[in-house]
C-alpha positions in Angstrom: 112.2 83.1 120.5 109.7 85.0 118.4 111.2 87.4 115.9 109.9 90.4 114.0 109.1 88.4 110.8 107.2 85.7 112.7 105.3 88.3 114.7 104.3 90.2 111.5 103.1 87.0 109.9 101.0 86.2 112.9 99.4 89.7 112.9 98.8 89.6 109.2 97.2 86.1 109.5 95.1 87.2 112.5 93.7 90.2 110.5 93.2 88.4 107.2 91.2 85.6 108.9 89.1 88.0 111.0 85.3 87.4 110.8 82.9 90.4 110.8 85.6 92.6 109.1 84.6 95.2 106.5 88.1 96.6 106.0 91.5 96.7 107.5 94.6 98.9 106.9 97.9 98.3 108.5 101.1 100.3 108.3 104.4 98.7 109.3 107.7 100.3 110.0 110.4 97.7 110.4 113.5 99.6 111.4 116.5 97.4 110.8 114.9 94.4 112.5 115.5 96.2 115.8 112.4 98.4 116.1 109.0 97.6 114.8 106.1 100.1 114.8 102.6 98.8 113.7 99.6 101.1 113.3 96.3 100.0 111.9 92.5 100.4 111.7 89.9 97.6 111.4 86.3 98.4 110.5 83.7 95.8 111.5 80.4 94.9 109.9 78.5 96.9 112.7 80.6 100.0 111.7 82.6 99.9 114.9 86.3 100.5 114.5 89.5 99.4 116.2 92.5 101.8 116.0 95.6 100.1 117.2 99.4 100.8 117.5 102.2 98.7 118.9 105.8 99.7 119.4 108.2 96.7 119.7 111.9 96.3 120.1 114.2 93.3 119.8 117.0 94.4 122.1 117.8 92.8 124.4 114.8 90.5 123.7 111.7 90.9 121.6 109.1 92.8 123.6 106.3 95.3 123.3 107.3 98.7 124.7 104.1 100.6 124.1 100.6 99.9 122.8 97.1 101.3 122.4 94.0 99.4 121.2 91.2 102.0 120.8 87.7 100.6 120.0 84.9 103.0 119.1 81.3 102.9 117.9 80.1 104.1 114.6 79.6 107.6 116.0 83.3 107.7 117.0 82.5 107.4 120.7 84.8 105.3 122.9 83.7 101.8 123.8 87.0 100.8 125.4 90.8 101.4 125.1 93.6 99.3 126.4 97.0 101.0 126.7 100.1 101.3 128.8 100.6 105.0 128.8 102.1 106.0 132.1 99.4 108.3 133.4 97.3 106.2 135.8 99.7 105.4 138.6 96.8 104.7 141.0 95.9 101.5 139.0 97.2 98.3 140.5 98.4 97.0 137.1 100.2 100.3 136.3 101.1 101.1 133.5 98.6 98.6 131.9 94.9 99.7 132.1 91.6 99.8 130.3 89.6 102.9 129.6 85.8 102.7 129.5 83.5 105.7 128.8 83.4 106.7 132.5 86.2 105.0 134.3 89.7 103.4 134.1 90.2 99.7 135.2 93.2 97.6 136.0 94.2 95.3 133.1 97.0 92.9 132.3 99.2 93.7 129.3 96.8 93.7 126.3 97.5 92.1 122.9 95.8 92.6 119.5 94.6 89.0 119.7 92.9 89.3 123.1 91.4 92.7 122.1 90.0 91.2 118.9 88.5 88.3 120.9 86.7 90.8 123.1 85.4 92.7 120.1 84.2 89.6 118.3 82.4 88.4 121.4 80.6 91.8 121.6 79.6 91.8 118.0 78.4 88.2 118.2 76.3 89.1 121.3 74.8 92.1 119.6 73.8 89.9 116.6 71.8 87.5 118.7 
């Protein structure tokens, strides 16, 4: 079973090895190895930014309670955001969903790794 220390190592490695990254900040609150709150910002070479936060607990098992992955352009306009805020009950994957500029879509539970894959794919495509 994955624990807090292993999860933090995985997140740090993911961010440290990230291509197209200009800068990254991450704030970690590890509360007695029971609650973990991660908040961060990654700026990419095209000046887009990912603002993310995850709230995880280890009781009774290690799992993500809440998350938000907000990706915006250099003018601070939304490109997309994945979250599990409980405000779109009409979505089939409630509470998980994806915001675009003009609509909300169903989505499976998001992870930082999957969101970064989508962002990197977009940046690579724009660079062609």
